[in-house]
DOBA-75051 format. One record per residue (C-alpha): x, y, z negated; residue number from 1. Coordinates in nm, 2 decimals. Example, Ala and Ser with C-alpha at 12.3 -4.5 7.8 and 13.67 -1.06 7.14 Angstrom:
! DOBA-75051
+--------+--------+--------+-----+
|     c1 |     c2 |     c3 |   k |
+--------+--------+--------+-----+
|   1.23 |  -0.45 |  -0.78 |   1 |
|   1.37 |  -0.11 |  -0.71 |   2 |
+--------+--------+--------+-----+
! end
This chain:
! DOBA-75051
+--------+--------+--------+-----+
|     c1 |     c2 |     c3 |   k |
+--------+--------+--------+-----+
|  -2.59 |   0.20 |   0.06 |   1 |
|  -2.35 |   0.07 |   0.33 |   2 |
|  -1.99 |   0.10 |   0.22 |   3 |
|  -1.90 |   0.28 |   0.55 |   4 |
|  -2.19 |   0.52 |   0.56 |   5 |
|  -1.97 |   0.83 |   0.53 |   6 |
|  -1.78 |   0.72 |   0.84 |   7 |
|  -2.08 |   0.58 |   1.04 |   8 |
|  -2.28 |   0.90 |   0.99 |   9 |
|  -1.99 |   1.10 |   1.14 |  10 |
|  -1.96 |   0.90 |   1.46 |  11 |
|  -2.11 |   0.95 |   1.80 |  12 |
|  -2.11 |   0.61 |   1.98 |  13 |
|  -2.19 |   0.52 |   2.34 |  14 |
|  -2.19 |   0.15 |   2.26 |  15 |
|  -2.51 |  -0.06 |   2.28 |  16 |
|  -2.69 |  -0.15 |   1.95 |  17 |
|  -2.61 |  -0.51 |   1.87 |  18 |
|  -2.76 |  -0.52 |   1.52 |  19 |
|  -3.07 |  -0.72 |   1.63 |  20 |
|  -3.12 |  -1.06 |   1.81 |  21 |
|  -2.75 |  -1.17 |   1.76 |  22 |
|  -2.63 |  -1.51 |   1.67 |  23 |
|  -2.27 |  -1.47 |   1.57 |  24 |
|  -2.09 |  -1.22 |   1.35 |  25 |
|  -1.76 |  -1.11 |   1.50 |  26 |
|  -1.50 |  -0.92 |   1.29 |  27 |
|  -1.26 |  -0.67 |   1.45 |  28 |
|  -0.98 |  -0.57 |   1.23 |  29 |
|  -0.74 |  -0.28 |   1.24 |  30 |
|  -0.52 |  -0.33 |   0.93 |  31 |
|  -0.44 |   0.04 |   0.89 |  32 |
|  -0.66 |   0.34 |   0.81 |  33 |
|  -1.00 |   0.41 |   0.97 |  34 |
|  -0.85 |   0.74 |   1.10 |  35 |
|  -0.57 |   0.55 |   1.28 |  36 |
|  -0.79 |   0.28 |   1.41 |  37 |
|  -1.05 |   0.51 |   1.55 |  38 |
|  -0.77 |   0.69 |   1.74 |  39 |
|  -0.63 |   0.37 |   1.89 |  40 |
|  -0.75 |   0.30 |   2.24 |  41 |
|  -0.65 |  -0.07 |   2.23 |  42 |
|  -0.86 |  -0.13 |   1.92 |  43 |
|  -1.15 |   0.06 |   2.06 |  44 |
|  -1.14 |  -0.12 |   2.40 |  45 |
|  -1.16 |  -0.46 |   2.23 |  46 |
|  -1.45 |  -0.34 |   2.02 |  47 |
|  -1.62 |  -0.22 |   2.33 |  48 |
|  -1.58 |  -0.56 |   2.51 |  49 |
|  -1.74 |  -0.74 |   2.21 |  50 |
|  -2.05 |  -0.53 |   2.26 |  51 |
|  -2.09 |  -0.67 |   2.62 |  52 |
|  -2.21 |  -1.00 |   2.47 |  53 |
|  -2.56 |  -1.01 |   2.32 |  54 |
|  -2.46 |  -1.31 |   2.11 |  55 |
|  -2.23 |  -1.10 |   1.90 |  56 |
|  -2.28 |  -0.85 |   1.61 |  57 |
|  -1.94 |  -0.69 |   1.61 |  58 |
|  -1.83 |  -0.53 |   1.28 |  59 |
|  -1.51 |  -0.33 |   1.20 |  60 |
|  -1.26 |  -0.38 |   0.91 |  61 |
|  -0.98 |  -0.14 |   0.82 |  62 |
|  -0.68 |  -0.14 |   0.59 |  63 |
|  -0.68 |  -0.43 |   0.34 |  64 |
|  -1.05 |  -0.39 |   0.26 |  65 |
|  -1.22 |  -0.73 |   0.31 |  66 |
|  -1.57 |  -0.58 |   0.36 |  67 |
|  -1.71 |  -0.46 |   0.70 |  68 |
|  -1.77 |  -0.09 |   0.78 |  69 |
|  -2.11 |  -0.16 |   0.93 |  70 |
|  -2.28 |  -0.38 |   0.66 |  71 |
|  -2.03 |  -0.44 |   0.38 |  72 |
|  -2.03 |  -0.81 |   0.45 |  73 |
|  -1.73 |  -1.01 |   0.34 |  74 |
|  -1.48 |  -1.12 |   0.60 |  75 |
|  -1.53 |  -1.48 |   0.49 |  76 |
|  -1.88 |  -1.47 |   0.66 |  77 |
|  -1.73 |  -1.41 |   1.01 |  78 |
|  -1.65 |  -1.72 |   1.22 |  79 |
|  -1.47 |  -1.51 |   1.48 |  80 |
|  -1.20 |  -1.27 |   1.37 |  81 |
|  -1.02 |  -1.04 |   1.62 |  82 |
|  -0.71 |  -0.84 |   1.50 |  83 |
|  -0.54 |  -0.54 |   1.67 |  84 |
|  -0.19 |  -0.52 |   1.53 |  85 |
|  -0.03 |  -0.20 |   1.66 |  86 |
|   0.22 |  -0.15 |   1.38 |  87 |
|   0.42 |  -0.45 |   1.26 |  88 |
|   0.42 |  -0.36 |   0.88 |  89 |
|   0.04 |  -0.36 |   0.89 |  90 |
|   0.07 |  -0.74 |   0.88 |  91 |
|   0.10 |  -0.69 |   0.51 |  92 |
|  -0.24 |  -0.53 |   0.49 |  93 |
|  -0.38 |  -0.81 |   0.71 |  94 |
|  -0.27 |  -1.09 |   0.48 |  95 |
|  -0.39 |  -0.89 |   0.18 |  96 |
|  -0.73 |  -0.86 |   0.34 |  97 |
|  -0.75 |  -1.23 |   0.40 |  98 |
|  -0.64 |  -1.31 |   0.04 |  99 |
|  -0.90 |  -1.07 |  -0.11 | 100 |
|  -1.17 |  -1.22 |   0.12 | 101 |
|  -1.08 |  -1.58 |   0.02 | 102 |
|  -1.00 |  -1.67 |   0.38 | 103 |
|  -0.70 |  -1.91 |   0.42 | 104 |
|  -0.39 |  -1.75 |   0.57 | 105 |
|  -0.26 |  -2.05 |   0.76 | 106 |
|  -0.43 |  -2.13 |   1.09 | 107 |
|  -0.45 |  -2.50 |   1.03 | 108 |
|  -0.63 |  -2.46 |   0.70 | 109 |
|  -0.89 |  -2.21 |   0.82 | 110 |
|  -1.24 |  -2.28 |   0.97 | 111 |
|  -1.26 |  -1.93 |   1.12 | 112 |
|  -1.09 |  -1.86 |   1.45 | 113 |
|  -0.84 |  -1.57 |   1.44 | 114 |
|  -0.71 |  -1.42 |   1.76 | 115 |
|  -0.43 |  -1.16 |   1.73 | 116 |
|  -0.34 |  -0.89 |   1.98 | 117 |
|  -0.20 |  -0.54 |   2.01 | 118 |
|   0.14 |  -0.38 |   2.07 | 119 |
|   0.30 |  -0.54 |   1.75 | 120 |
|   0.18 |  -0.89 |   1.85 | 121 |
|   0.30 |  -0.84 |   2.21 | 122 |
|   0.65 |  -0.72 |   2.11 | 123 |
|   0.72 |  -1.02 |   1.90 | 124 |
|   0.45 |  -1.29 |   1.87 | 125 |
|   0.68 |  -1.54 |   1.68 | 126 |
|   0.64 |  -1.36 |   1.35 | 127 |
|   0.27 |  -1.41 |   1.34 | 128 |
|   0.26 |  -1.77 |   1.47 | 129 |
|   0.19 |  -1.94 |   1.13 | 130 |
|  -0.11 |  -1.71 |   1.08 | 131 |
|  -0.29 |  -1.68 |   1.41 | 132 |
|  -0.49 |  -1.95 |   1.60 | 133 |
|  -0.43 |  -1.76 |   1.92 | 134 |
|  -0.22 |  -1.46 |   2.01 | 135 |
|  -0.29 |  -1.24 |   2.32 | 136 |
|   0.03 |  -1.12 |   2.47 | 137 |
|   0.00 |  -0.82 |   2.70 | 138 |
|  -0.30 |  -0.61 |   2.79 | 139 |
|  -0.61 |  -0.60 |   3.00 | 140 |
|  -0.98 |  -0.59 |   2.92 | 141 |
|  -1.04 |  -0.83 |   3.21 | 142 |
|  -0.86 |  -1.10 |   3.00 | 143 |
|  -1.03 |  -0.99 |   2.68 | 144 |
|  -1.36 |  -1.04 |   2.84 | 145 |
|  -1.27 |  -1.40 |   2.94 | 146 |
|  -1.17 |  -1.47 |   2.58 | 147 |
|  -1.50 |  -1.35 |   2.43 | 148 |
|  -1.70 |  -1.51 |   2.71 | 149 |
|  -1.57 |  -1.85 |   2.59 | 150 |
|  -1.63 |  -1.77 |   2.23 | 151 |
|  -1.99 |  -1.65 |   2.31 | 152 |
|  -2.08 |  -1.97 |   2.48 | 153 |
|  -1.89 |  -2.19 |   2.23 | 154 |
|  -1.97 |  -2.06 |   1.88 | 155 |
|  -1.71 |  -2.14 |   1.63 | 156 |
|  -1.87 |  -2.36 |   1.37 | 157 |
|  -2.10 |  -2.54 |   1.61 | 158 |
|  -1.80 |  -2.61 |   1.84 | 159 |
|  -1.47 |  -2.72 |   1.67 | 160 |
|  -1.17 |  -2.49 |   1.70 | 161 |
|  -0.98 |  -2.78 |   1.84 | 162 |
|  -1.20 |  -2.79 |   2.14 | 163 |
|  -1.21 |  -2.41 |   2.19 | 164 |
|  -0.83 |  -2.33 |   2.17 | 165 |
|  -0.73 |  -2.53 |   2.48 | 166 |
|  -0.98 |  -2.33 |   2.68 | 167 |
|  -0.85 |  -2.00 |   2.55 | 168 |
|  -0.49 |  -2.12 |   2.63 | 169 |
|  -0.59 |  -2.12 |   3.00 | 170 |
|  -0.64 |  -1.75 |   3.00 | 171 |
|  -0.34 |  -1.54 |   3.11 | 172 |
|  -0.14 |  -1.41 |   2.81 | 173 |
|  -0.31 |  -1.63 |   2.55 | 174 |
|  -0.07 |  -1.83 |   2.33 | 175 |
|  -0.19 |  -2.11 |   2.10 | 176 |
|   0.12 |  -2.16 |   1.87 | 177 |
|   0.00 |  -2.49 |   1.73 | 178 |
|  -0.02 |  -2.64 |   2.07 | 179 |
|   0.28 |  -2.49 |   2.25 | 180 |
|   0.62 |  -2.36 |   2.13 | 181 |
|   0.67 |  -2.17 |   2.46 | 182 |
|   0.53 |  -1.83 |   2.52 | 183 |
|   0.31 |  -1.78 |   2.82 | 184 |
|   0.39 |  -1.50 |   3.07 | 185 |
|   0.27 |  -1.16 |   2.95 | 186 |
|  -0.08 |  -1.07 |   3.08 | 187 |
|  -0.06 |  -0.76 |   3.31 | 188 |
|  -0.38 |  -0.57 |   3.36 | 189 |
|  -0.49 |  -0.52 |   3.72 | 190 |
|  -0.78 |  -0.29 |   3.63 | 191 |
|  -0.82 |   0.04 |   3.81 | 192 |
|  -1.05 |   0.17 |   3.54 | 193 |
|  -0.87 |   0.37 |   3.28 | 194 |
|  -0.96 |   0.29 |   2.91 | 195 |
|  -1.16 |   0.56 |   2.75 | 196 |
|  -1.29 |   0.58 |   2.39 | 197 |
|  -1.66 |   0.51 |   2.35 | 198 |
|  -1.68 |   0.63 |   1.99 | 199 |
|  -1.60 |   0.98 |   1.86 | 200 |
|  -1.54 |   1.04 |   1.49 | 201 |
|  -1.47 |   1.35 |   1.28 | 202 |
|  -1.26 |   1.13 |   1.05 | 203 |
|  -1.03 |   1.00 |   1.32 | 204 |
|  -0.67 |   1.11 |   1.33 | 205 |
|  -0.77 |   1.31 |   1.64 | 206 |
|  -1.11 |   1.43 |   1.52 | 207 |
|  -1.40 |   1.44 |   1.77 | 208 |
|  -1.16 |   1.39 |   2.06 | 209 |
|  -1.23 |   1.17 |   2.36 | 210 |
|  -0.92 |   0.97 |   2.43 | 211 |
|  -0.85 |   0.85 |   2.79 | 212 |
|  -0.55 |   0.66 |   2.91 | 213 |
|  -0.42 |   0.83 |   3.23 | 214 |
|  -0.11 |   0.60 |   3.27 | 215 |
|   0.00 |   0.25 |   3.19 | 216 |
|   0.36 |   0.16 |   3.11 | 217 |
|   0.65 |   0.40 |   3.15 | 218 |
|   0.87 |   0.53 |   3.43 | 219 |
|   1.17 |   0.56 |   3.21 | 220 |
|   1.38 |   0.29 |   3.03 | 221 |
|   1.48 |   0.44 |   2.70 | 222 |
|   1.69 |   0.16 |   2.54 | 223 |
|   1.51 |   0.18 |   2.21 | 224 |
|   1.15 |   0.18 |   2.34 | 225 |
|   0.93 |  -0.12 |   2.38 | 226 |
|   0.67 |   0.06 |   2.60 | 227 |
|   0.81 |  -0.05 |   2.94 | 228 |
|   0.88 |  -0.40 |   2.80 | 229 |
|   0.52 |  -0.46 |   2.70 | 230 |
|   0.32 |  -0.25 |   2.94 | 231 |
|   0.50 |  -0.22 |   3.28 | 232 |
|   0.47 |  -0.21 |   3.58 | 233 |
|   0.41 |   0.16 |   3.55 | 234 |
|   0.08 |   0.29 |   3.69 | 235 |
|  -0.09 |   0.63 |   3.72 | 236 |
|  -0.47 |   0.60 |   3.71 | 237 |
|  -0.62 |   0.83 |   3.98 | 238 |
|  -0.78 |   1.16 |   3.88 | 239 |
|  -1.11 |   1.03 |   4.03 | 240 |
|  -1.11 |   0.72 |   3.81 | 241 |
|  -1.03 |   0.92 |   3.50 | 242 |
|  -1.31 |   1.17 |   3.56 | 243 |
|  -1.54 |   0.88 |   3.64 | 244 |
|  -1.45 |   0.71 |   3.32 | 245 |
|  -1.53 |   1.03 |   3.12 | 246 |
|  -1.87 |   1.07 |   3.30 | 247 |
|  -2.07 |   0.91 |   3.01 | 248 |
|  -1.94 |   1.18 |   2.78 | 249 |
|  -2.06 |   1.46 |   3.01 | 250 |
|  -2.42 |   1.39 |   2.89 | 251 |
|  -2.33 |   1.34 |   2.53 | 252 |
|  -2.10 |   1.64 |   2.54 | 253 |
|  -1.74 |   1.68 |   2.43 | 254 |
|  -1.50 |   1.97 |   2.38 | 255 |
|  -1.17 |   1.80 |   2.32 | 256 |
|  -0.99 |   1.54 |   2.53 | 257 |
|  -0.67 |   1.35 |   2.46 | 258 |
|  -0.46 |   1.24 |   2.76 | 259 |
|  -0.27 |   0.92 |   2.67 | 260 |
|   0.04 |   0.82 |   2.86 | 261 |
|   0.42 |   0.79 |   2.83 | 262 |
|   0.50 |   1.03 |   3.12 | 263 |
|   0.21 |   1.27 |   3.13 | 264 |
|   0.41 |   1.54 |   3.32 | 265 |
|   0.48 |   1.29 |   3.60 | 266 |
|   0.12 |   1.22 |   3.68 | 267 |
|   0.08 |   1.35 |   4.03 | 268 |
|  -0.27 |   1.47 |   3.97 | 269 |
|  -0.22 |   1.63 |   3.63 | 270 |
|  -0.28 |   1.98 |   3.77 | 271 |
|  -0.61 |   1.87 |   3.91 | 272 |
|  -0.72 |   1.71 |   3.58 | 273 |
|  -0.62 |   2.03 |   3.39 | 274 |
|  -0.83 |   2.24 |   3.63 | 275 |
|  -1.12 |   2.00 |   3.57 | 276 |
|  -1.11 |   2.04 |   3.20 | 277 |
|  -1.04 |   2.42 |   3.21 | 278 |
|  -1.36 |   2.46 |   3.42 | 279 |
|  -1.56 |   2.29 |   3.14 | 280 |
|  -1.38 |   2.47 |   2.86 | 281 |
|  -1.25 |   2.14 |   2.72 | 282 |
|  -0.94 |   2.16 |   2.51 | 283 |
|  -0.66 |   1.93 |   2.62 | 284 |
|  -0.42 |   1.74 |   2.40 | 285 |
|  -0.14 |   1.52 |   2.54 | 286 |
|   0.11 |   1.26 |   2.44 | 287 |
|   0.46 |   1.40 |   2.42 | 288 |
|   0.58 |   1.59 |   2.73 | 289 |
|   0.92 |   1.58 |   2.90 | 290 |
|   1.02 |   1.94 |   2.94 | 291 |
|   1.25 |   1.85 |   3.23 | 292 |
|   0.95 |   1.73 |   3.43 | 293 |
|   0.72 |   2.04 |   3.37 | 294 |
|   0.68 |   2.28 |   3.66 | 295 |
|   0.59 |   2.64 |   3.62 | 296 |
|   0.25 |   2.56 |   3.78 | 297 |
|   0.18 |   2.29 |   3.52 | 298 |
|   0.28 |   2.51 |   3.24 | 299 |
|   0.03 |   2.78 |   3.36 | 300 |
|  -0.24 |   2.52 |   3.37 | 301 |
|  -0.15 |   2.38 |   3.02 | 302 |
|  -0.16 |   2.74 |   2.89 | 303 |
|  -0.54 |   2.75 |   2.98 | 304 |
|  -0.63 |   2.42 |   2.81 | 305 |
|  -0.39 |   2.37 |   2.53 | 306 |
|  -0.47 |   2.58 |   2.22 | 307 |
|  -0.36 |   2.38 |   1.91 | 308 |
|  -0.06 |   2.14 |   1.95 | 309 |
|   0.20 |   2.07 |   2.22 | 310 |
|   0.43 |   1.77 |   2.16 | 311 |
|   0.79 |   1.70 |   2.28 | 312 |
|   1.01 |   1.40 |   2.20 | 313 |
|   1.38 |   1.51 |   2.24 | 314 |
|   1.47 |   1.21 |   2.01 | 315 |
|   1.82 |   1.36 |   1.93 | 316 |
|   2.01 |   1.69 |   1.93 | 317 |
|   2.33 |   1.52 |   2.03 | 318 |
|   2.44 |   1.57 |   2.40 | 319 |
|   2.62 |   1.23 |   2.42 | 320 |
|   2.32 |   1.05 |   2.27 | 321 |
|   2.08 |   1.23 |   2.51 | 322 |
|   2.29 |   1.10 |   2.80 | 323 |
|   2.28 |   0.74 |   2.66 | 324 |
|   1.90 |   0.74 |   2.63 | 325 |
|   1.87 |   0.94 |   2.96 | 326 |
|   1.65 |   1.21 |   2.81 | 327 |
|   1.79 |   1.55 |   2.90 | 328 |
|   1.55 |   1.76 |   2.69 | 329 |
|   1.73 |   2.06 |   2.55 | 330 |
|   1.63 |   2.31 |   2.29 | 331 |
|   1.63 |   2.58 |   2.55 | 332 |
|   1.38 |   2.39 |   2.76 | 333 |
|   1.15 |   2.33 |   2.47 | 334 |
|   1.17 |   2.70 |   2.38 | 335 |
|   1.10 |   2.81 |   2.73 | 336 |
|   0.81 |   2.58 |   2.78 | 337 |
|   0.65 |   2.65 |   2.44 | 338 |
|   0.67 |   3.03 |   2.51 | 339 |
|   0.44 |   2.98 |   2.80 | 340 |
|   0.18 |   2.77 |   2.61 | 341 |
|  -0.02 |   2.94 |   2.34 | 342 |
|  -0.03 |   2.64 |   2.11 | 343 |
|  -0.02 |   2.72 |   1.74 | 344 |
|   0.19 |   2.41 |   1.66 | 345 |
|   0.49 |   2.26 |   1.82 | 346 |
|   0.55 |   1.89 |   1.73 | 347 |
|   0.89 |   1.74 |   1.79 | 348 |
|   0.99 |   1.37 |   1.76 | 349 |
|   1.34 |   1.27 |   1.66 | 350 |
|   1.51 |   0.94 |   1.57 | 351 |
|   1.79 |   0.89 |   1.32 | 352 |
|   2.01 |   0.58 |   1.32 | 353 |
|   2.05 |   0.52 |   1.69 | 354 |
|   2.34 |   0.29 |   1.79 | 355 |
|   2.66 |   0.49 |   1.81 | 356 |
|   2.52 |   0.78 |   1.62 | 357 |
|   2.77 |   0.98 |   1.41 | 358 |
|   2.72 |   1.22 |   1.12 | 359 |
|   2.80 |   1.50 |   1.36 | 360 |
|   2.51 |   1.38 |   1.59 | 361 |
|   2.27 |   1.42 |   1.29 | 362 |
|   2.40 |   1.77 |   1.23 | 363 |
|   2.34 |   1.86 |   1.59 | 364 |
|   1.98 |   1.74 |   1.56 | 365 |
|   1.93 |   1.96 |   1.26 | 366 |
|   2.08 |   2.26 |   1.44 | 367 |
|   1.86 |   2.19 |   1.75 | 368 |
|   1.55 |   2.20 |   1.53 | 369 |
|   1.68 |   2.52 |   1.36 | 370 |
|   1.74 |   2.68 |   1.70 | 371 |
|   1.38 |   2.60 |   1.82 | 372 |
|   1.22 |   2.72 |   1.49 | 373 |
|   1.41 |   3.05 |   1.50 | 374 |
|   1.32 |   3.12 |   1.86 | 375 |
|   0.95 |   3.03 |   1.79 | 376 |
|   0.92 |   3.20 |   1.46 | 377 |
|   0.55 |   3.26 |   1.50 | 378 |
|   0.47 |   2.89 |   1.55 | 379 |
|   0.45 |   2.60 |   1.31 | 380 |
|   0.72 |   2.35 |   1.39 | 381 |
|   0.66 |   2.00 |   1.28 | 382 |
|   0.97 |   1.78 |   1.32 | 383 |
|   0.87 |   1.41 |   1.28 | 384 |
|   1.18 |   1.22 |   1.20 | 385 |
|   1.18 |   0.84 |   1.24 | 386 |
|   1.44 |   0.57 |   1.21 | 387 |
|   1.57 |   0.35 |   1.49 | 388 |
|   1.41 |   0.01 |   1.46 | 389 |
|   1.52 |  -0.26 |   1.70 | 390 |
|   1.25 |  -0.42 |   1.91 | 391 |
|   1.26 |  -0.76 |   2.08 | 392 |
|   1.31 |  -0.73 |   2.45 | 393 |
|   1.45 |  -0.38 |   2.46 | 394 |
|   1.81 |  -0.30 |   2.56 | 395 |
|   1.90 |  -0.21 |   2.20 | 396 |
|   1.69 |  -0.49 |   2.05 | 397 |
|   2.00 |  -0.69 |   1.93 | 398 |
|   2.15 |  -0.39 |   1.74 | 399 |
|   2.12 |  -0.39 |   1.36 | 400 |
|   1.94 |  -0.12 |   1.17 | 401 |
|   2.16 |   0.14 |   0.99 | 402 |
|   2.19 |   0.07 |   0.62 | 403 |
|   1.93 |   0.21 |   0.37 | 404 |
|   2.20 |   0.42 |   0.19 | 405 |
|   2.33 |   0.57 |   0.51 | 406 |
|   1.99 |   0.65 |   0.65 | 407 |
|   1.89 |   0.83 |   0.32 | 408 |
|   2.22 |   1.03 |   0.34 | 409 |
|   2.15 |   1.13 |   0.70 | 410 |
|   1.80 |   1.23 |   0.63 | 411 |
|   1.94 |   1.45 |   0.35 | 412 |
|   2.18 |   1.62 |   0.59 | 413 |
|   1.88 |   1.72 |   0.81 | 414 |
|   1.68 |   1.85 |   0.52 | 415 |
|   1.98 |   2.06 |   0.40 | 416 |
|   2.04 |   2.21 |   0.74 | 417 |
|   1.67 |   2.31 |   0.77 | 418 |
|   1.63 |   2.44 |   0.41 | 419 |
|   1.49 |   2.79 |   0.43 | 420 |
|   1.33 |   2.76 |   0.77 | 421 |
|   0.98 |   2.86 |   0.66 | 422 |
|   0.80 |   2.77 |   0.98 | 423 |
|   0.94 |   2.41 |   0.98 | 424 |
|   0.78 |   2.10 |   0.83 | 425 |
|   1.01 |   1.80 |   0.82 | 426 |
|   0.81 |   1.48 |   0.82 | 427 |
|   1.06 |   1.20 |   0.74 | 428 |
|   0.88 |   0.87 |   0.81 | 429 |
|   1.10 |   0.64 |   0.60 | 430 |
|   1.09 |   0.43 |   0.28 | 431 |
|   1.30 |   0.13 |   0.21 | 432 |
|   1.00 |  -0.10 |   0.26 | 433 |
|   0.99 |   0.03 |   0.62 | 434 |
|   1.28 |  -0.20 |   0.69 | 435 |
|   1.05 |  -0.50 |   0.69 | 436 |
|   0.94 |  -0.38 |   1.03 | 437 |
|   1.28 |  -0.48 |   1.17 | 438 |
|   1.24 |  -0.84 |   1.06 | 439 |
|   0.88 |  -0.85 |   1.21 | 440 |
|   1.00 |  -0.69 |   1.53 | 441 |
|   1.28 |  -0.93 |   1.62 | 442 |
|   1.25 |  -1.23 |   1.38 | 443 |
|   1.10 |  -1.58 |   1.42 | 444 |
|   0.83 |  -1.79 |   1.27 | 445 |
|   1.03 |  -1.80 |   0.94 | 446 |
|   0.97 |  -1.43 |   0.89 | 447 |
|   0.59 |  -1.47 |   0.91 | 448 |
|   0.61 |  -1.76 |   0.66 | 449 |
|   0.75 |  -1.51 |   0.40 | 450 |
|   0.44 |  -1.29 |   0.43 | 451 |
|   0.21 |  -1.60 |   0.39 | 452 |
|   0.39 |  -1.69 |   0.07 | 453 |
|   0.35 |  -1.35 |  -0.10 | 454 |
|   0.22 |  -1.00 |  -0.04 | 455 |
|   0.44 |  -0.84 |  -0.30 | 456 |
|   0.67 |  -0.61 |  -0.12 | 457 |
|   0.96 |  -0.65 |  -0.36 | 458 |
|   0.94 |  -1.03 |  -0.33 | 459 |
|   0.91 |  -1.01 |   0.05 | 460 |
|   1.22 |  -0.80 |   0.07 | 461 |
|   1.41 |  -1.03 |  -0.17 | 462 |
|   1.32 |  -1.33 |   0.04 | 463 |
|   1.42 |  -1.16 |   0.36 | 464 |
|   1.75 |  -1.06 |   0.21 | 465 |
|   1.82 |  -1.42 |   0.11 | 466 |
|   1.76 |  -1.51 |   0.48 | 467 |
|   2.03 |  -1.26 |   0.58 | 468 |
|   1.83 |  -0.95 |   0.66 | 469 |
|   1.97 |  -0.61 |   0.55 | 470 |
|   1.64 |  -0.50 |   0.41 | 471 |
+--------+--------+--------+-----+
! end
């Protein structure tokens, strides 16, 4: 029995069958859970591009498991390995997978060709330079297609890596660390076709939901956020192109759609899209909405299509921090908007440890959540609380992280304030090991070297501490 049969049998795929008449195995890795990978448009888009080439038999790998989902074959059997690294700490899973598979971690000692991409790699490629043969910085399936076209015509094994890498380096956004210490300019997609998931899965984080990107980049410049740094210039895909991209699913059938973007409420044709889905009785899920950008008309349309969850990202309850990050999203605005949308769950995103944050600011965040929960007592309130992690290239990228002890204390303040609020779930996304993300997000090659030496978290943290990181 195939190891991934449980997952494969729960999928609906629009991709062509490449299990016959292929000549090269290609691995596509998402070093996190299957659920997260199958809800990641970037990962799915690269897997789709692989299927454009008859030479390839693309297979998926997840977590730290060195055996493919499709056939259970060991990663060591794959001459071409593509990695989508969205979350920096997943690099730990990646090196563990390679160790378990018996594949050398250092690029110069490996026969296989490894190309790394994704948000994590674009934010800070330096940390992964000892590991990857090539790193794709930026986005755009038009460039990914060029990468795989070269690899399809120049099979690794029959053609030496040393001859292939210079050709890959000619593609916009592709960095070959062994050949050049300077990063190339970030690749910027010019495509007018919005990415859309071509596989549905009932085991994905967003079960049986067709994800479609309706925007690229971000209109806003929150000082902690890497989205505009790695995806701008901002672009709204037209409603016509979005509907056209979803057309293949019209035949297959779908009942849930996820609209992916950083400024959903600012899409000029959002109302038209909501009307389109309402007419087909398709439930709509969106990325977080800025309450200050929602009109009464949009709220009415959202009320017809949004039945389960609506998401807001106020980030903080502190007025002076709201001004600093230029995000004027108030408790009153969230309450008013939520009252007009019959969603059963209200999800809120907050950040603790922002530069300049005081203990009083944390209390104000707790009080804001309490105010929202009391006003919306018949709804489930899920407050996802994250820590501030500096990102290379952002305005706050050079700030340090708050100390572990202080963060724990501040998370405790929040929990104490919200104790007894029966409709509130506090999801604190923090463990001490989370701090290694800071080093990976802003560090240099020396940080990546630590991960190639050991995959023991305690040893990694100890080595980083000796290098001066407050981990």
